[in-house]
C-alpha positions, 0 to 999 in steps of 0.5 A: 576475159582471158585470151590465152596462146596456145601451141598445137603439135602433130598427134603422132609426134611419138612415133618419130621420136621413138624411131630416132631413139631406135636408130630407125633409118630416115628423117624423124620430124613432126609439125609444131604450131604456136598461136597468140592473140594478135600476133601472127602465128608460127608453124615449124618443124621439130627433128628428132634425133637419138638424144635431141629435139632440134627445132628449125624456128628459134621462136619455139622451144621444145623438149622431151620429157619422156616417151609420152611428154614434151615440154613446149613454148614460145618466148616470142609469143609470150607462151609459157612452158606446157606439158603435152602428153600423148595417150597412154592407151588407145581403144580402137572402135572398130566396129564404128565406122570411121567416117561417123566416129565416137559420138558417145562413150563411157568407161567403167571405173576402174577402167576395164570396159568401154562402151562406144556409139556412133551414127548407126544406131548401135553401141559397142562394148569393148575391153580396154585392151581392145576385145569386142565383147558385145553389140547393143542394137536397137536405137533408131537414131544416131547415139548421143549419150551412153553411160555405164551404171556404177555396176559396170554391167549395165549400159544407158544410152540415148539417141536422136530417136528421142529414146533412153535405152538400158542394156545388159553389158553382158549379153546385149539385152535391152530390158528397159526403154524410157519414153517421154522426151520429144526431141533428141536426147543430148545427155543424162546423169545416173543418181547414186547406185542407179535407181534414178535417172536424169535425162536432158533433151533437145526439147528443152526438158530435163526429166527424172526417171525411175528405172525400176518402173520405166517411170517419169517422176518429174519434168523440169521445163528448162527452156524453149530451146535444146537443153545441150548437157546436164551436171548432177550433184546431190545439191545442184542440177546444172543445165547447159542451154542453147538459149545462152543460160546455165540454169541450176536447180535444187533437185530436193526442192525442184526450184531454180536456185539461180540462172547465169549467162543471159538469154540471147547470148552465145549458146552454152554447150557444156556445164559443170559444177564445182560443189566444194568452191561452189563454182558454176562453170559454162562452155560457150559455142564462141569458145568462152568458158565462164566461171561464176560464184554459185552465190553471185550469178550477176558477175562473171568470176572468170572467163577465158578461151583459146580460140574461137572453136566451140567449147564441146565438153567440160569435166571437173578433174578435181576439187580442192583449194584450186578447181581443176577442169577438163576442157574439149573444144570442137577443134580437137583441143583437149587441156587441164585448166587450174582455176584460181584468181585467173586461168592457167593451163597446166597440161595439153593432151594431144591425139585427135588433131582437129577433130571435135572432142565429143565426150571426156571421162574422169577415172580414178588413178594413183597418179598425180591426177585422175585418168583423163579419157576422151573421143573425137570424130574418129574410131578411138577412145584414148586415155591419158 
């Protein structure tokens, strides 16, 4: 297993850099910390001037790439130079209490609307420039999942009340409620244009629903423990289980294709599937990300971690000869890693300090990579 060193930086560092460049009176500084396995951590201050970054500790190096990007490294801890990116857009979800934070969110593709929910049983739809559009109020428990249908005009939501609801993002009406799970909803996927929905819950079941008739077409009894997350591809339904397994089901034959990990092992909190490279990816509660070849469930192809905080979300960023994934953790780390013969972290996204990452969404972009959207347990959704 690769144990990766990493650097953390004060989330609002761009403010200090901008103030220094604009000759705002006062001292402009931000903290940087470096962590490496079996080594004492390093903590220092970076002072921003009009034309340079000055680091108090020479064991950490800092370079300003742009107004929103730093390049940081620590040769002393064998941490190579990495890019650290600040948000390009922040949506303030002001209707969500700051104490509960954003528990679930989604964004239309291309991004124009954001829907977000917290612990008060309601969701809110915002325009990405911040205007509040409509409240979706009707759940009797904490919001745990939400997603726009492909049209961008309809929202799917799930909560600890064991219900899945379909809403109009225009007027807030709730024409359909799907009832059948006996545990809190944990995750779901929308199939195709949205006629079918696949849901997961703490009852250990995965269900396939027909939205038009509000009927359950099929139930998979995956585990006696919660199913924490699912990933749907036309060739595979992937379930991350609290019992330590990632279970892959063929959605056409409805039979289990393979199981990865082991019952009784560290809980699997998130999962993804790279269909092009036939890779199954699982994120564990002990901070380890595991990668398997689909045809070889017995042997782990890659495993790595950065610290011990649980992996809360994994999303596939791109499928090419080298898979790229975005990983979010419960101590606020958010980064993109390339998976080849080894693991290389190619970008860190900085906004949330130590707040747990609760959701990641990927939307198309004309830039070199897609837009990465993320939220944590505060009242913001950020785009990178």
